Legacy VTK file of the C-alpha trace (Angstrom):
# vtk DataFile Version 3.0
C-alpha trace
ASCII
DATASET POLYDATA
POINTS 380 float
62.108 0.206 51.056
58.484 1.590 51.310
57.523 -0.012 48.077
58.282 -3.523 49.288
56.576 -2.887 52.816
53.347 -4.941 52.212
55.266 -7.873 50.920
57.814 -7.698 53.763
54.895 -7.689 56.164
53.737 -10.972 54.939
56.858 -12.893 54.711
59.325 -11.171 56.947
59.484 -8.388 59.731
59.154 -5.060 58.113
61.600 -2.378 58.132
60.243 1.327 58.403
61.896 4.678 58.770
63.654 5.207 61.987
66.588 7.426 61.951
65.920 10.451 63.677
65.433 11.932 67.203
66.017 9.045 69.563
63.858 8.896 72.646
65.313 10.627 75.669
64.454 7.850 78.268
62.735 4.445 78.345
61.288 1.955 80.585
61.535 -1.993 79.640
59.065 -4.341 81.005
56.380 -1.666 81.700
53.289 -0.475 79.857
50.982 2.563 80.691
48.152 1.532 82.762
46.176 4.643 81.293
46.317 6.515 78.244
45.423 10.185 77.678
44.686 9.745 74.016
44.572 7.267 71.222
47.490 6.336 69.160
48.217 8.439 66.391
50.304 5.851 64.459
50.481 2.236 64.952
53.206 0.180 62.884
53.225 -3.634 63.088
56.186 -6.173 62.713
58.851 -3.638 63.469
61.900 -3.776 65.597
62.064 -2.266 69.112
65.116 -0.240 67.905
62.819 1.416 65.144
60.141 2.190 67.550
62.631 3.945 69.714
63.081 6.715 67.212
60.710 9.730 66.627
59.611 9.092 63.005
56.179 7.520 63.630
53.997 10.994 63.695
53.898 14.142 61.697
53.443 16.107 64.859
55.490 16.230 68.154
55.466 12.594 69.652
55.903 12.342 73.269
56.015 8.509 73.883
55.807 5.195 71.992
54.628 1.801 73.502
56.180 -1.076 71.850
54.677 -4.798 72.587
56.474 -7.838 71.485
54.402 -10.329 69.626
56.907 -13.301 69.495
56.190 -14.072 65.889
59.741 -13.132 64.678
61.669 -14.444 67.823
63.964 -16.189 65.402
64.928 -13.163 63.163
67.831 -11.018 63.559
66.795 -7.699 65.020
64.566 -9.225 67.616
62.681 -8.197 69.578
59.711 -7.537 66.831
56.370 -6.295 67.686
53.906 -3.384 67.207
54.559 0.146 67.937
52.017 2.698 68.802
53.194 6.419 68.811
51.408 9.071 70.849
51.459 12.903 70.765
49.394 13.549 74.025
50.690 13.852 77.634
52.915 10.716 78.543
52.039 8.703 81.515
54.038 9.403 84.901
56.053 6.433 86.450
52.915 5.739 88.808
50.834 5.148 85.812
52.974 2.256 84.450
52.464 -1.430 85.182
54.566 -4.563 84.834
54.458 -6.172 81.363
57.466 -8.333 80.356
56.653 -8.067 76.544
56.319 -4.104 76.893
58.851 -1.443 76.384
57.837 2.216 76.534
60.016 5.043 75.011
59.572 8.829 76.144
60.696 11.944 74.405
59.843 14.023 77.572
61.459 12.079 80.371
59.761 9.672 82.840
61.601 6.742 81.701
63.692 4.913 84.247
66.738 4.477 81.658
68.312 7.311 79.709
68.840 7.121 76.048
67.698 4.995 73.264
68.391 1.708 75.130
67.882 -0.602 72.057
71.109 -0.876 70.025
71.216 -0.814 66.227
68.536 -1.729 63.592
69.402 -4.877 62.033
68.743 -6.461 58.566
66.167 -9.378 59.542
68.027 -11.640 57.266
71.891 -10.900 57.762
71.635 -9.374 61.204
73.865 -6.420 59.673
73.465 -3.254 61.523
72.153 -0.430 59.682
69.905 2.509 59.169
67.189 3.855 56.904
67.440 6.877 54.724
64.594 9.375 54.179
62.951 7.496 51.537
62.899 4.313 53.814
65.789 2.509 51.933
67.681 0.344 54.480
71.545 0.979 54.551
73.046 -2.192 55.762
76.528 -1.035 57.265
77.095 -0.812 60.936
79.621 2.039 60.512
77.125 4.167 58.407
74.971 4.272 61.501
77.523 4.827 64.269
77.702 8.687 63.692
73.747 8.976 63.439
71.675 10.212 66.003
70.704 6.898 67.549
74.362 6.091 68.523
75.739 2.821 69.804
75.748 1.015 72.876
78.867 -0.538 74.258
79.300 -3.198 76.827
82.744 -3.408 78.739
84.153 -6.393 80.902
86.899 -5.572 83.219
85.883 -2.008 83.239
87.806 -0.940 86.212
91.293 -2.338 85.453
94.028 -0.174 84.082
92.844 -0.384 80.434
89.178 -0.875 81.267
88.729 2.311 82.914
90.300 4.149 80.187
88.098 2.383 77.756
85.017 3.332 79.518
86.175 7.045 79.745
87.053 6.995 76.030
83.596 5.586 75.137
81.762 8.238 77.261
83.797 10.868 75.472
83.014 9.701 72.171
79.729 11.523 70.624
78.930 8.481 68.694
78.237 6.252 71.738
74.904 6.627 73.318
75.373 4.309 76.432
78.223 2.511 78.150
77.305 -0.753 80.254
80.425 -1.129 82.617
80.440 -4.759 84.127
82.293 -4.535 87.718
83.103 -7.025 90.581
81.148 -4.675 92.959
78.835 -1.588 92.918
80.709 1.795 91.956
78.203 4.532 93.296
78.169 7.759 91.210
79.978 9.532 93.995
83.178 7.330 93.494
83.148 7.424 89.681
85.896 10.116 89.576
88.259 7.684 91.487
87.143 4.663 89.664
87.710 6.270 86.271
90.173 9.234 86.837
90.234 10.285 83.237
86.402 10.153 82.672
84.151 13.346 82.090
81.953 12.417 85.147
79.252 15.059 83.980
79.093 13.487 80.820
78.992 10.112 82.019
75.784 10.897 84.138
73.605 10.328 81.048
75.633 7.491 79.382
77.213 5.253 81.872
75.533 2.409 83.669
77.658 0.292 86.371
76.330 -3.203 86.576
78.034 -5.392 89.318
78.417 -8.996 87.925
79.738 -12.376 89.561
81.198 -14.183 86.527
80.902 -17.233 88.529
77.106 -16.683 88.282
77.094 -15.017 84.753
73.935 -17.252 83.800
72.016 -15.717 86.655
73.590 -11.975 86.426
73.341 -11.645 82.461
69.567 -10.805 82.872
70.768 -7.704 84.428
71.908 -6.247 81.216
69.426 -4.186 79.627
68.404 -4.164 75.774
70.418 -4.727 72.698
74.278 -4.101 72.600
76.178 -2.940 69.475
79.895 -3.580 70.699
81.377 -5.849 73.469
84.904 -5.119 74.799
86.715 -7.422 77.259
89.742 -5.946 78.882
89.400 -8.634 81.894
92.692 -9.762 83.058
95.168 -10.750 86.154
98.467 -12.118 86.816
99.270 -15.610 88.363
100.566 -13.697 91.552
97.510 -11.544 91.792
95.065 -14.551 91.094
96.987 -16.826 93.711
97.548 -19.794 91.456
97.804 -20.833 87.772
94.242 -22.423 87.898
92.826 -19.125 89.327
94.539 -17.150 86.785
93.250 -19.184 83.919
89.762 -19.225 85.422
89.974 -15.220 84.932
91.800 -14.719 81.867
90.528 -17.667 79.876
87.220 -19.039 81.650
85.484 -15.808 82.374
86.418 -14.102 79.111
85.563 -17.151 77.047
82.126 -17.559 79.157
81.286 -13.635 78.794
81.940 -13.894 74.765
79.549 -16.891 74.566
76.704 -15.050 76.199
77.686 -11.927 73.817
77.346 -13.974 70.818
74.145 -15.610 71.856
72.621 -12.339 72.538
73.411 -11.400 68.786
75.957 -8.609 69.386
77.980 -8.191 66.109
81.293 -6.954 67.354
83.704 -8.282 70.212
87.054 -6.498 70.763
89.502 -8.784 72.947
92.512 -7.202 74.767
95.299 -9.849 74.882
99.113 -9.569 74.572
101.803 -9.084 72.184
103.139 -12.510 73.052
99.887 -14.556 72.947
100.786 -18.125 71.765
98.689 -21.200 72.621
101.569 -23.252 71.808
104.047 -21.645 74.320
105.159 -23.541 77.377
104.871 -20.595 79.684
101.365 -19.912 81.350
100.678 -16.348 80.450
101.291 -16.261 76.626
99.702 -19.775 76.395
96.234 -18.829 78.185
96.251 -15.618 75.966
96.822 -17.641 72.868
93.883 -20.037 73.983
91.433 -17.278 74.575
92.182 -15.649 71.332
91.380 -18.985 69.689
88.226 -19.422 71.660
86.991 -15.816 70.550
87.969 -16.385 67.028
85.971 -19.599 67.027
82.992 -17.993 67.929
82.903 -16.166 64.638
81.431 -12.853 65.388
80.392 -10.670 62.440
83.409 -8.473 63.578
86.297 -9.701 65.896
89.102 -7.399 66.868
92.075 -8.549 68.882
94.260 -6.065 70.554
97.901 -7.050 71.480
99.756 -4.464 73.462
103.164 -4.920 74.654
104.400 -3.694 77.927
101.445 -1.781 79.325
102.272 1.688 81.322
99.570 1.317 84.090
100.489 4.477 85.618
99.969 4.293 89.472
98.532 0.804 88.872
101.946 -0.628 87.614
102.932 -3.760 89.415
106.588 -3.602 90.729
108.163 -5.752 87.855
106.169 -3.775 85.208
107.456 -0.610 86.671
111.194 -1.743 86.695
110.703 -3.073 83.007
109.317 0.106 81.764
112.649 1.822 82.129
114.229 -0.790 79.876
111.633 -1.973 77.381
109.400 -0.124 75.103
105.967 0.344 76.757
102.474 1.617 75.573
99.971 3.833 77.558
96.480 2.611 78.702
94.832 5.546 77.037
96.478 4.776 73.645
95.046 1.141 73.790
91.679 2.513 74.918
91.682 5.171 72.078
92.663 2.351 69.485
89.826 0.049 70.596
87.363 2.884 70.276
88.639 3.908 66.805
88.489 0.335 65.630
84.848 -0.251 66.168
83.855 3.189 64.949
85.752 2.795 61.728
83.529 -0.378 60.743
84.345 -3.248 58.707
83.935 -7.065 58.695
85.620 -10.099 59.919
88.985 -10.483 62.037
91.263 -7.458 62.601
94.400 -7.951 64.689
96.084 -4.893 66.325
99.974 -5.030 67.174
101.582 -2.874 69.560
102.941 -0.846 66.890
99.325 -0.288 65.477
98.078 0.835 68.785
101.158 3.236 69.240
99.747 5.314 66.785
97.194 6.483 69.091
99.691 7.634 71.690
100.178 10.918 70.535
96.251 11.319 70.170
95.685 10.290 73.473
98.523 12.500 75.193
96.858 15.533 73.391
93.594 14.745 74.766
94.911 14.015 78.349
96.903 17.439 78.313
93.695 19.028 77.419
91.825 17.676 80.120
94.223 19.178 82.589
93.759 22.671 81.348
LINES 1 381
380 0 1 2 3 4 5 6 7 8 9 10 11 12 13 14 15 16 17 18 19 20 21 22 23 24 25 26 27 28 29 30 31 32 33 34 35 36 37 38 39 40 41 42 43 44 45 46 47 48 49 50 51 52 53 54 55 56 57 58 59 60 61 62 63 64 65 66 67 68 69 70 71 72 73 74 75 76 77 78 79 80 81 82 83 84 85 86 87 88 89 90 91 92 93 94 95 96 97 98 99 100 101 102 103 104 105 106 107 108 109 110 111 112 113 114 115 116 117 118 119 120 121 122 123 124 125 126 127 128 129 130 131 132 133 134 135 136 137 138 139 140 141 142 143 144 145 146 147 148 149 150 151 152 153 154 155 156 157 158 159 160 161 162 163 164 165 166 167 168 169 170 171 172 173 174 175 176 177 178 179 180 181 182 183 184 185 186 187 188 189 190 191 192 193 194 195 196 197 198 199 200 201 202 203 204 205 206 207 208 209 210 211 212 213 214 215 216 217 218 219 220 221 222 223 224 225 226 227 228 229 230 231 232 233 234 235 236 237 238 239 240 241 242 243 244 245 246 247 248 249 250 251 252 253 254 255 256 257 258 259 260 261 262 263 264 265 266 267 268 269 270 271 272 273 274 275 276 277 278 279 280 281 282 283 284 285 286 287 288 289 290 291 292 293 294 295 296 297 298 299 300 301 302 303 304 305 306 307 308 309 310 311 312 313 314 315 316 317 318 319 320 321 322 323 324 325 326 327 328 329 330 331 332 333 334 335 336 337 338 339 340 341 342 343 344 345 346 347 348 349 350 351 352 353 354 355 356 357 358 359 360 361 362 363 364 365 366 367 368 369 370 371 372 373 374 375 376 377 378 379
């Protein structure tokens, strides 16, 4: 890619090497008010995701300041701007000032958010996630970057439900995931994480998990709470007619809230959407539950994400969260554990690919043994 840099700078946002040493923390919306030195390296027309990795200087980099120039707002990989890299003492929190176009990355702490915070580097033309190898060649394949040091950022709707809490735990457990953003109805303080996510490694979650309370009736207002770029979005949100109180309330949650969330995710440029529905989903059904699940599947398919995965488990074994009817049916009908479903969802994203993939109950059951072994190990 280096030999095309000058041409790329003229006609399109440039891509420069950014594959090693992600920042340890960052602060979005703030710039240093004072600097202890001049920039060692300045790179123009690059993505924020590229600026967040320590490949700009030949000596030890301490922080980098990214300023959006809005010249390439319509290109995939937005935001683009100028990245200035520094090797001197980084500014403290008190030495930062508000600037909506600024994003500061630290390799020595001081940031308000942990981790890289920016998501994947994208091809400006296609929007494909990718990485750059040591000679600067761009490798356009989201799966090729999942195991790189930058990791991926996952967003979960329905994070405290039976499957959602297992999904959050599985994402926290994955070394390929750098950040998990869990959307919840109410605040979940860190002191309650063990109760809200019983199978999650709370210690590991301290550097990876961010809980964001969201009112899905006011998603247009609350969406701005979600930081940076996201690589994968999952929806495990769902209820029942009985719990919702009416057919209309049930459809509002399982159809309207999920569809609206997916629309916002799509508009944000997220390449992957994973949807949890049901094995009996059928939009032509006369019955409320399968009809609604079928309708939401069609809505998500019509959004045409770069990658769409639909997970259709059978009777879910929710453990202590099981409803009475489910508990009785579990003795008669074959069921599947929530941990197996969550494992399958994470494996699906990390395996890469393109287009639509549909997981049956049998497909998901293959992960039940793996999940059971993991659960047993956590007890030891």
